[in-house]
N, C-alpha and C positions, 0 to 999 in steps of 0.2 A: 504494500500500500504506500503510495507516495504522499508527500506532505500536502499536496493539493487535495487529494482524496480525503485525508484526515481533516483538513480545514472545512471541506464541504459538509462532512458528517457533523462536525462541531457546530457549524452554522445552522444546519437543519434542527439539531437538538435545541439550540438557543432560540430559534424562531418559535418553537413549540412552547418553550418555558418563559422566556423574557425577550420579546421582540426587539426592544431598543438596544439591548446588549448585542444581539445578532447583527444589527445595522452597524454598531460601533466596531464589532469584530471584523466585519467585511471591509469597512472604510479605513480601519486602523486610526481613526480620528473622530473627535466629537464635532460633527458637521451639522448643518441645518437639517439634514435627513434624520439624524438621531433625535434632535429636538422635536421635529414634526412627529416622529414615531412615539415619543414620550407623551405628547399631547393627545395623539390618537388613542394610545393605551389608557390614558386617564379618562377619556370619554367612555370607552368600552374596549374590551380586549380585542374583539374581532377586527375593527378597523386597523389597529396597530399590527395585528397578525397578518392581515392582507397586504398592508404596506411593506412589511418585512419580506414577504414572499416575492413581491414585485421587485 
């Protein structure tokens, strides 16, 4: 298993549990996408989940 495969598995697990951390893990920085995802998760978990998948 390569490092890229391992990172994809970690991202998928993070998306299911805490979507904002999955976005941060993917970008490796606290960007506007992370802040948007936090706001979406505070509204309800599903919008944040869908944003993290996208």
